[in-house]
Every structure is written in C-alpha cells, then in structure tokens.
C-alpha positions, 0 to 999 in steps of 0.5 A, a space after each residue: 708362250 714367247 718365253 718358252 719356245 725362246 728356251 731350249 727345253 724339252 718338247 715333251 715338258 712344253 707339250 705338258 704345259 700346253 695342255 695343263 695351262 690350256 684346260 686350267 684357263 678353259 676352267 677358269 673362264 667356264 667357272 668365272 661365267 657360272 660364278 657371276 650368274 650364281 653370285 647374282 642369283 645369290 644375292 637376289 635370293 639370299 642377300 649380302 648378309 649370308 654372302 658375308 657369313 659364307 665368305 667369312 666361314 671360308 676363311 676360318 676353314 681355310 686358317 684350319 688348313 694350316 694343319 696341311 702344312 704344305 704336305 702336298 707340295 712337298 709329295 709332289 717335289 719328291 716325286 720328280 725323280 722317280 717319275 723321271 727315272 719310271 720308278 713305280 715302286 718308289 712312286 707307290 710307297 710315296 703315294 701311300 704314305 701321303 694317303 695316311 698323312 692326309 687323311 689324318 690332316 683331315 681328321 685333325 682339322 674337322 676335330 679342331 673346326 668343331 672346337 671353333 663352333 662356340 665362338 663363331 657368334 662373336 666374329 659376326 655383327 649380323 643378326 642370325 640364327 645361332 643353330 642356323 648359323 652353326 648349320 651353315 658352318 658344319 656344312 662348310 667344314 664337312 665339304 673342305 675335310 671330305 677332299 682329304 680323305 679320297 684326293 690324295 693321289 692326285 697329287 701324281 697327276 701334278 707332279 707328273 704334268 697331267 693335271 689337264 686330266 683332272 681338270 677336265 673332271 673338275 670342269 664337268 663337276 663344276 658345270 653341273 654343280 653350278 646348275 643345280 645350285 642355280 635351280 636351288 636357289 630359285 626354287 627353294 631359296 635355301 642356303 643349306 640345300 645350295 651348301 649341300 649340293 656343294 658337299 655331295 658334288 664334292 664327295 663325288 668329284 673326288 671318288 671320280 678322280 680317285 678311281 681315275 688316277 688308279 686307272 692311269 697308274 695301276 701300280 699304286 694299287 700293287 702291293 710292294 714289299 717295302 722294307 722298314 729302311 725304305 720307309 724310313 728313307 721316304 718319311 726322311 724326305 717327306 720330313 725335310 720338305 714339309 719342314 720347308 712348306 710348313 713355313 711357306 703353307 703357314 704364312 700363305 694360310 695367315 695372310 690370306 685368311 685373317 683379312 677377312 676375319 678382321 673386317 668382319 670384327 669391323 663390318 661383316 657386311 664389307 666381307 661380302 662386299 669385298 668378295 664381289 670385287 675378289 671374284 674379278 681379282 681371283 679371275 685374273 690371278 687364277 689364270 696367271 696361277 694356272 699357267 704358272 702352276 703348270 710350269 713348276 713341274 718344268 722348271 724343277 726338271 730343267 734344273 737337273 740339266 746341263 748348263 741349268 743356271 743359265 737355262 733358269 735365268 733365261 726362263 725367269 727374266 722372260 716370265 717376269 717380263 711378260 708377267 709385269 707388263 700383264 700385271 700393270 695392264 690388269 691392275 690399272 684396268 681394274 682400278 679404272 673399271 672395277 666399280 663400274 662392272 660390280 654396278 652393271 653385274 650386281 647393282 649400284 648398292 654394291 660398289 665401294 669407296 674410292 679409297 677401297 678401290 686404290 687398296 684393292 688395286 695395290 693389292 692385285 698388283 702386289 699379287 701378281 708382280 711377285 708370281 715368278 720368284 714364288 713359282 721358282 721357289 716352288 719348283 727348285 724346292 728352297 722352302 727350308 731357307 725361307 721358312 723363318 722369314 715366312 713366319 715373320 711375314 705371317 705375324 707381321 701381316 697379322 699385327 699390322 691387319 689388326 693395327 691398320 685396320 682399327 686405325 684406317 679401317 677395311 682399307 688398312 686390313 687390305 693394305 696390311 698384306 702388301 706392306 708386310 710382304 715387302 718388308 719381309 720375303 719380297 727381297 729374301 726369296 729373290 736374294 736366294 734365288 738370284 744368288 744361289 741358283 741363278 748366279 746373277 746380282 740380286 740389285 737387277 731384281 730390285 732395279 727392274 721391279 722399280 722400273 716397272 712399279 714407276 710404270 705402274 703408277 705413272 
C-alpha cells in the first residue's frame, strides 16, 4: 500500500481501492481453501482423467470467448467520464447498449460451441464414453454462456470502483456452491451432478447481482428518450475501444487457452497434472490481479488530473518495484516448494518432473513481472496502439506451442507463452507507456527489468 500513500491521489480513489482489493483478496483466500478441499475430493472420487477433460473443456470454451472481443473492458473505459460527471442518462445509454451486445455474444458463443461437439473426441487420448463426453461439454458450455445474459450491468460496479459489492455476493455463492459440490461428490460420485450444481449456482448468482446493481443504480431501469445521434455517438465510442480491446482479448484468449489443447494432443493426463500446479499459481496471480484491477479505475481518473505525467510515473515506479520484489519471492518459493506442496496435498503420484517445474517457475515469473505495464495499458486505454503486436504475439505463441511442444514436450508448450511475449508486446507496450504517457526514456524500463531478472536467477 506504500505506493499509494506516497503519491497524491484523491482520498476517495484510495478508499475504494482498499475496499475492492480487500474484499477481492478475501474472496481469493476463501476460494483457495475450498478449491484445495474440493480438488482433493474430486481426484479421490472421480480421478485425474475427468479432471484433465474438464480442464481441457474450460480451455476450449475459453477460446470461444474470443467472441467477447474485450467489450467489457471497452464499456468500462467509456463509463469513467459519465461517472465522474454523474451523467445518469449517458450511463444508462451505454449499459443498455452493452446489454444488447452481451446477449448477442452469448448466443454466438453457444452456437459456435455446439459446432465443436463432433470434434472433441479427436483431441482427447483417454478412453471415455462419447455421449458422456458430450454431456460434460454441454454443461460447461451452458455455465459459461449463462453469464452473458444477466451479468452485463456488473460492469458499472467495476467502472465506479464498487466491485467489492459484487465480490461479497460472489464469495457467498462460491462458499455455498463448494459445500454442495463436496456433498455431491461424497454421496453421488457423479460428475454430471457436480457440473449441474455449478450451472444452477452461476445462474442464481447472476440474477442476484443483476437485481443488486439495478437497486444501486435505479436510473438503469428508467426509459430515457434517446435520439439517433446519441445512439450513434455511443456506438462510435464503443466501436473505437472495442477494436482496440479486440487485439488484447484475442491475444489473451489464444495465449491462455491453446496450451492445454496442445498438451492434450501430447498427453491428456498432463492437462490435469499441470492444472493442480496452476491452482497454486492462480492463487498468487489472482491476488496480484485483484489488487491491480482495483487500481485501473483510479489510474484512469489520475490521467485527467493536472501534472498527470509526473503522478502516473510515480505510481508506476512504485507499483513496478513492489511487484518485482514480490514476483521474485513467490517465483523462487514456487520452484523450491511446489512439488512438495502437491505431494502433501493430493499425493506423490501427482508430482511432475524437475524440468516442468523450471518451465512453470519461469512462466510464473513472466506472468507477474508484466502486470504493471498491462495495468497502465488498460487504465489509460491505449489498446488500439497495441493491437497489431498482440495479434503477432498470439500467432507466435500458437506456432511456438506446437513446435516446442512436439520437439521438447510439455515444457516447450509452457515456455512458448513467455518466449512469444518477450519477442513482442513485452517491449512494445512499455515503449508506448514510457514515451507517450510518462515522458521517460524506454531504456530505464529495460535496465530495471534486467536488474530484477539477475536477482531472480541468482
């Protein structure tokens, strides 16, 4: 928290940041405890095979979510100004436009998702009944798609720095869902019932958040008279930022989800084994991301202050230094202790080779060290300037995943993400941030990165 207090920022921004990050971290820790318990029981009752299948389907449906094209980020960004000006009419127009877009996206994802059904058996190398496989996939698909039809207005809470309100509800539902799923595993040992609980819980959660947001912002239900010109202006703004965010979204989806698909082609069981380690990784990354996500609206508002370049540089430098020290600490400890944690938690047979641990540790370091620049990119809205490089990053990652995967093995797929990123938007995003928004020399960024990398290695 030091980096906030050392910078002159409005007290309201800091107060909301603390609320959002505190509730976010509380949810992460509660979620982690329940996930550890549920995963242990899942492996005991259903086995690594079904875990691998479920993880793979999550990645496939994650790939389909490319249809979202970063719309939520674009909508959040264009909400900052009307929120600051308390323009209820403009906010209502934006959110209602987003409702139409989101529901269209949900329908598109569901339709394309169904088209994948006949091909599922070709990317899984474990024996499983085809009908059972399709039933599992459809439940995953329905759970994912259900979010698009009700959760659209939650974007206003994020833009208004009040995401802690929805986080409270999400935490409660996650706890209830986890306990029900634990009971289901023990009593029925049925994966389909387990996934059905997830679907019902997700629908109920979205209904509750939808009603809560409408209660906080009652003007969303008001029917404002909107001229064609106003609608056109809103759609023009959305189109501009969606085009920029599309590159971010597409790249992110490809980078985060192709790995499991390629690994499944090599050996499906490894998808489940790595997923166990990813729970540890995601616990740490989620804490970092929750804190940084809470900073995005604040940084976006600081951009409009006087002497913004100086303030932004102070914030960035403090965030980067804090982030780098923490990144080194957690990455080194992950390398040393992760296999031991897995053995104590779920058993020795779920350990992986030393070479995979090295690859996961390097990926972990890369995942965390890039965060400060990406937070500023999302806050300041320079998506359009990065989109071409992001597409190159995604394409390069895809090529490297297949090449290194079949040349080296699972380790190559894991390392492909970091290599592709280093060759593309690692330096390009920083160049835009430093030159356009911070008025600083890019060499400063490379120097401090090299210093921390040396510290990490030695």
